[in-house]
N, C-alpha and C positions, 0 to 999 in steps of 0.2 A: 710699211707698217703703216696704218692711220693711229693718229692719237687719240685718248680719250678724253674728254674734257664736258664741264657744264653738268649737262643731265644724260645719263645713261641709266637707262632702265633696265632691271633685273626683272627678268620675265618668269611666272610658272611654265611647266612643259605640258602645255596640252595632253591629255590624253583621250582616247576612245572609251565608251562605257564596258571595252573588252581590256583596258587596260595598256593598249597598243598606243604608241606615239601618233596623235592628230596632227599630221604634217599639214594640212590646210589650215588648221587652227593655228599651228606654230607660224607658217607665213604671215596670217592674218594680223596675230599678234603683231608681230614684225614690223610688219605694215603700219600699223596703229602706233607704234612707238614713235616711229622715224616720220610719218607726216603730222605727229602734232611735236614736233620740233628738239626731240631727244638727238644728241650727240651720235649714239650709238646703243648697242644693247647688250644685256649679258644672259648668257643661258648658264643654267646647270651650277647657280649658285646655290644658296638654302632655300630659297624660295623656287628654285628649279628641280629640288629633289634630287639633286646628283647622287648622294650617298646613298639613294635605294636602288638606283639602276643597276640593273649590270653591264658590264664593259660594253656589248655589243648594242644596247641600247643608249648608252651614256654618247657611244661614237654617232650613232645615228642623229643625235639629236644635233650634234656641229655639224654634221654633213649636210643635212636639210638647212639648215640655218646658212651654213657659209654659201651654198648655191643660192638661195634667194638674196641674200645681201649683195652677194656679186662685187664685193668689194666698194659698194656705194657708200658705207658706212663701219666703221670700227667694230668687231664684235669682240668680246670679253667672256671668256670660258671658266667655269668653276672646276676646279682640280683640287677636291677633298680626298685626303689618305691618310692611312694611318702609320705613315713613317715617311723619311725623306725620300727612298728609292721608290717603293709604289706612286707619290707623289712627282717625281722626276720623270717615270714611266708615263704619268697621266697627261703631263706636261709637252712632253716632246708629241703624243700624239695629237694633242690638241694644237698644237702647231704645225704639226704635217697637214691636219684636215683645213688649215686654214684660218687659226684663230688670230687675232692682233694683241691680244693681252690675254692675262692667265689672273685670276682671282685665288691667292694662293692663301691656305691654311696653316695654322700650326698642326703639327703631328697632333692627332685625333687620337691619342693613346688614354692609358690608365694613368695619368701622371702628367702635373706641368711641367714644363721644361726651362730650364734656366737660360739665363741672357745669354751665356755662350752657346748653348745648344740652339739657341733660335737662331744666332747669327750666321751658324753653320749649315743648321735646315735651310735658310733662304739663300743664305751662299751659294749652296748646290743646286738648290731649283733655279735661282739666276742664270747661273754658269750653263745650265744644262740647255739653254734653248737661246734664239736670238731674237724672240718677242719679250715686251715688257711684261713686267712683273708687279702686281698688287698686291700685298700682303694684307689679311683680313682681321684687323682687330676687333676683336669681338669682347663681348659683356662678361661670357662665360671664359673666355682664353685671352686677354689682354695679349699686345704685344709691346715691351717697354720703350721708351722714348730711345733709351741708350740703343737698341737693337736696331730700330729704324735711322737714326743718326750714322750708325756704322755705314749701313747698308747703303744710306744717301752719300753717305760720304766715300765711297767704295765707287759709286756710278752704277749700282746694281739696280735700284728700284726708282721709279718715277712717277708714281703713286701709291695711296695706301686709303683702303674704305676703314673707315673710323666707325667703329659702333660701339665702343668702350664708353661706361656713361661715368667718366673722368674727365670732368669738364676743365679742370687745371692742366691736365697733362695735354688735352686737347690743344689750348692756348699755347702752353709750353713749346709743343712740337709746331704749332704755326709760327711763333715767334725764332727760333731757333732755324728752324728749315726753310721758311721762307719760301720763294720761288723753286727752289731745289725740288718740291717735293708736293703736286698735288694732292692734297688731303682731301678726299669725297667724302661726306657725310654719308655714311652708314647706316645710320640709328634712325630708321622710322618713323617712330615719335618723338624726335627732338627735333626733326629737320632744320626748322628756322633757329632755334636757340643755335645749332651748331654752324651754323651758316653767319651768324654774327659772331661768333666766337672764333671764325680762322678756318672753315673749310670752304672750297672754292668751288665744288660741286656736289650733283647729289648722284648716288650709285644705291637704289633701292628699290625695294618690292615695290613699295607704296608710289615711286615715279613712273611704275608700270603701269597702276592701275589708272592715274591723274598725271600724265606726262605732259599735258599742255598746261595746266596748273602748276607744276614744277617750275617750267620754261619762266612762266609770268614770275613767280615768287622769286627765282633767281634775279630776275630783272629789278625787279623792286628792291632787292639787298642792295645790288650792286650802284643802284643810282642814288642810293642812300634813304629811301624814303620805309623808313623802318616802322612808323607806324600802318602805313598802307599795308607792308607786307604782314604783320600782326593780326589787322581785321581779315585781311586775304587769307593766310595760314587757317584763322579759328573756323572762317567761313565753309573754306573750298577745300581744306585738308585735313584737318584735325579730326572731322566727324569719322572720315574711315579708318584713321590711325583707332580711334576709339571701338569700332566693331571688328576691323582686322585683325587687332593684335591684343583685344581682351582678352581671348582666351589661347596663350600659343600652343595646347595643344591640337587644335583645329585651324591654326593660320592659311595652310595651305588649301584646303578646303574652301575656305571662305573667299580667298583671294581670286580662286579658280569659280567657284560659284558666280563672283561677280562679273568675271570674263565673259561666264556662259550666257547670264543674262543680259549682257552690254551686246550679245550676237557675235562674239568674237571666236569663239569655241564652241566645239559639238556635245561637249559634257564636263560636269565639275568632277571627273573622276580625278581621286589621290591614289598613290601605288602603295600596297599594303607594307607596311601593319600600319597604318595611319587612317583613322577613323573619321567619318564624315562627319560635317558640323550638324549640330541639333538643329530643328525644324525652328525654333523660335530666332535661330543667330541667323540661319537662310533668309527669313522675313526680314530682318533688322537690314540686311544685306539689299535686299528688293525695295526695303522703304527708302534706303537712301539713294538708290540708283535713280529711282523714280522724282524725289525730291531734287536731285540733281539734273534730271532730263536725260538722264542715260538709259532706261531702263529699254529692252528692246524686246525681252521674252521673259 
């Protein structure tokens, strides 16, 4: 089982104009990430539209990705589900199909869950598979430090994707859990800040758009060149976040439009019921790619 570290790109799932998996595009995007310095890739996360695929489509994405990577880099698979048992079912299937790690979610139900319930949920998931589990601490659905600490103390999780906009909680987690938990920055628009506050790697969709830039940013932070990192981040990464995440109703469409115009995928198609971005938003994507020298079509 390969370990996740440093920069792991969470990639959109390329589709054809007919809404089928663009297998060639998926392979090209994976190659793009690895050739530009990413340690690994993640499929079927939020940016990968996992929750909108049927089971057969979800499995096909994993099959194509694992066959193409062929053990040369670690693969993380998103397994969002309404409850613990459905999540376990997805995790077991992802492991069977060759995943190296699971991006695990809180139960996607109709209420928040208590600390004790979340501990039981992640315990059950971690105990159901032999591969690594990375809980996803999200803005809308955070995971308390008590939950993470318990799971780390029990040896059940080596990673967490941290996207909760609580800076103090991040610093506390980094201070208390130290080298026992690799905290990946999962908040695209806060990447530099979170690297400076304790994250040791990046696990985002923005890293999929700008893999080489994120590798360089992490290197600057690790070398202590904070001023250089700030200038580089503001010039090379922040402009994409301003465009790609300005309207969260179409962020999938904007990311796919960028990959399309970079010549990596055949279509910017998104899964229904999602809408495509407006013409002015797509023009912003083209403008930025042209400015960065990435516009191919």
